[in-house]
C-alpha positions in Angstrom: -56.3 149.6 -101.2 -59.5 149.6 -99.2 -61.6 146.5 -98.5 -64.5 148.4 -96.9 -63.3 147.5 -93.4 -59.5 147.7 -93.3 -56.7 148.1 -95.6 -54.9 144.9 -96.5 -51.1 145.6 -96.3 -48.6 144.2 -98.8 -46.3 141.4 -97.6 -42.8 141.2 -98.8 -40.0 140.9 -96.2 -40.5 140.3 -92.5 -38.2 139.8 -89.5 -39.0 139.0 -85.9 -39.3 136.6 -83.1 -41.0 133.3 -83.8 -43.2 131.6 -81.1 -43.4 127.8 -81.0 -46.7 126.1 -80.7 -45.8 122.4 -81.3 -49.2 121.0 -80.6 -50.9 119.0 -83.4 -54.4 120.0 -84.7 -54.7 123.5 -83.3 -58.1 124.4 -84.4 -59.8 127.7 -85.1 -61.8 127.6 -81.9 -58.5 127.5 -80.0 -57.1 130.4 -82.1 -60.2 132.6 -81.6 -63.0 131.1 -79.4 -66.6 131.3 -80.6 -67.8 133.9 -78.1 -65.6 136.5 -79.9 -67.1 135.9 -83.4 -69.9 138.5 -83.0 -67.9 141.3 -84.7 -67.4 141.8 -88.4 -64.5 144.1 -87.8 -61.0 142.8 -88.6 -59.4 144.8 -85.8 -59.6 144.3 -82.1 -59.4 140.5 -82.0 -55.7 140.2 -81.2 -56.3 140.5 -77.4 -58.5 137.4 -77.6 -56.1 135.3 -79.7 -55.6 131.8 -78.0 -57.8 133.2 -75.2 -58.2 130.0 -73.3 -54.4 129.5 -73.2 -53.5 133.1 -72.6 -55.9 133.8 -69.7 -56.8 131.9 -66.5 -60.2 131.5 -64.9 -59.8 134.9 -63.3 -59.2 136.4 -66.8 -55.6 137.3 -65.9 -52.6 136.5 -68.2 -51.3 133.0 -67.9 -47.6 133.6 -67.4 -46.7 130.1 -68.6 -48.1 130.6 -72.1 -45.5 131.4 -74.7 -47.3 134.5 -76.2 -47.4 136.1 -72.8 -43.7 135.8 -72.3 -40.9 138.1 -73.4 -39.8 138.2 -76.2 -42.5 136.0 -77.7 -45.3 138.4 -76.7 -44.1 140.4 -79.8 -43.9 137.5 -82.1 -44.4 138.0 -85.8 -44.2 134.3 -86.7 -45.6 131.1 -85.3 -44.1 127.7 -85.9 -46.8 125.2 -85.3 -47.6 121.5 -85.2 -49.2 119.6 -88.1 -52.7 120.5 -89.4 -52.8 124.0 -88.0 -56.2 125.8 -88.4 -58.4 122.8 -88.5 -62.0 123.0 -87.3 -64.7 125.5 -88.3 -64.2 127.9 -91.3 -64.0 131.2 -89.3 -62.3 134.0 -91.0 -61.8 135.6 -87.6 -58.9 133.2 -87.0 -56.5 135.0 -89.4 -58.0 138.4 -88.3 -57.0 137.7 -84.7 -53.5 136.5 -85.7 -52.8 139.6 -87.7 -54.3 141.9 -85.2 -51.9 140.4 -82.5 -49.0 141.1 -84.9 -48.4 137.6 -86.4 -48.2 137.7 -90.1 -46.6 134.3 -90.9 -47.4 130.8 -89.8 -44.9 127.9 -90.4 -46.1 124.3 -90.3 -45.9 121.0 -92.0 -49.6 121.3 -93.1 -52.7 123.5 -92.7 -56.4 122.9 -92.9 -57.5 123.9 -96.4 -60.1 126.6 -95.4 -57.8 128.3 -92.9 -55.0 128.2 -95.5 -57.1 129.9 -98.0 -58.4 132.5 -95.6 -54.9 133.4 -94.6 -54.0 134.6 -98.1 -57.3 136.5 -98.3 -56.3 138.5 -95.2 -52.5 139.2 -95.6 -51.2 136.3 -93.5 -48.6 134.0 -95.1 -48.9 130.3 -94.3 -45.6 128.5 -95.1 -45.4 124.7 -95.6 -42.1 123.0 -94.8 -41.1 119.5 -94.2 -41.0 118.2 -90.6 -37.2 118.2 -90.3 -37.1 122.0 -91.2 -40.0 122.8 -88.9 -38.3 121.1 -86.0 -35.1 123.1 -86.7 -37.0 126.4 -86.8 -38.8 125.4 -83.5 -35.5 125.0 -81.8 -34.5 128.6 -82.9 -37.9 129.8 -81.7 -37.4 128.4 -78.2 -34.1 130.3 -78.0 -35.9 133.5 -78.8 -33.7 134.2 -81.9 -35.2 136.3 -84.6 -35.8 134.8 -88.1 -36.6 136.6 -91.4 -38.7 135.8 -94.5 -38.4 137.1 -98.1 -41.6 136.3 -99.9 -40.2 137.5 -103.3 -37.2 135.1 -102.9 -39.5 132.4 -101.3 -37.1 131.7 -98.4 -36.9 131.8 -94.6 -33.6 132.6 -93.0 -32.9 131.3 -89.5 -29.4 131.3 -87.9 -27.8 131.8 -91.4 -29.7 128.7 -92.7 -32.0 129.2 -95.7 -35.3 127.4 -95.9 -36.9 127.5 -99.4 -40.6 127.2 -99.7 -43.3 126.9 -102.5 -46.2 129.2 -103.0 -48.8 129.5 -105.8 -47.7 132.4 -108.1 -51.2 134.0 -108.0 -51.3 134.0 -104.2 -47.8 135.3 -104.1 -48.8 138.2 -106.4 -51.8 139.0 -104.2 -49.6 139.2 -101.0 -46.8 141.1 -102.5 -49.3 143.7 -103.7 -51.7 143.7 -100.8 -54.7 142.5 -102.8 -57.7 140.7 -101.2 -60.7 139.6 -103.3 -62.1 143.1 -103.6 -58.6 144.5 -104.5 -58.1 141.9 -107.2 -61.4 142.9 -108.8 -60.6 146.5 -108.6 -57.4 145.9 -110.6 -59.8 145.7 -113.6 -61.8 148.8 -112.4 -61.4 150.6 -115.9 -62.8 147.6 -117.7 -65.7 147.3 -115.2 -66.5 151.0 -115.5 -66.4 150.7 -119.3 -68.7 147.7 -119.3 -71.2 149.4 -116.9 -71.1 152.5 -119.1 -72.1 150.4 -122.1 -75.0 148.8 -120.2 -76.3 152.2 -119.1 -76.1 153.5 -122.6 -78.0 150.5 -124.0 -80.6 150.8 -121.2 -81.5 154.4 -122.0 -81.1 154.0 -125.8 -84.4 155.1 -127.6 -84.9 153.1 -130.8 -85.8 155.0 -134.0 -89.5 155.0 -134.8 -90.3 152.5 -137.6 -92.4 153.6 -140.5 
């Protein structure tokens, strides 16, 4: 399904390494700094993800940052501190995460606008209680892969299952790769029929009276 810029992929099952970013209140400017917001393309922002953490003053990779280390430089998940994605309402934040390869964020809470933007761009934000987030963070530090099954609404880490809640409508959109445009196009036949009726009425010549 085309969005006009890039195809939004369906999300069902995912397995991979999870990177731990335990800091609280990681904001959208940290995720993708303001100097990279000039583009309207959803691709190409992955190299700038967490730019100020990933690069030093000489613009070389910071070897101490988790996403620059093996195996976390190929992470598909992030387990993060509370209130992830706070700050300005830039949609570039989920674009950058997805372009880097990260499709799922696990935290105890998310900023509302970032949370909504994730679903619109094919990124799954999962809310778990603090105890479970800490447990998954420990798995992350060890570099062990975890998996997620959106249909079953569960994360599996070291044979332990973590169930999560998700709005049924948002779940449907992710499973079927539907963004706002895609949802509208599900009713394409009705839209075309309605437009056809409008055109017909516009060009209808009334009968002459008398």
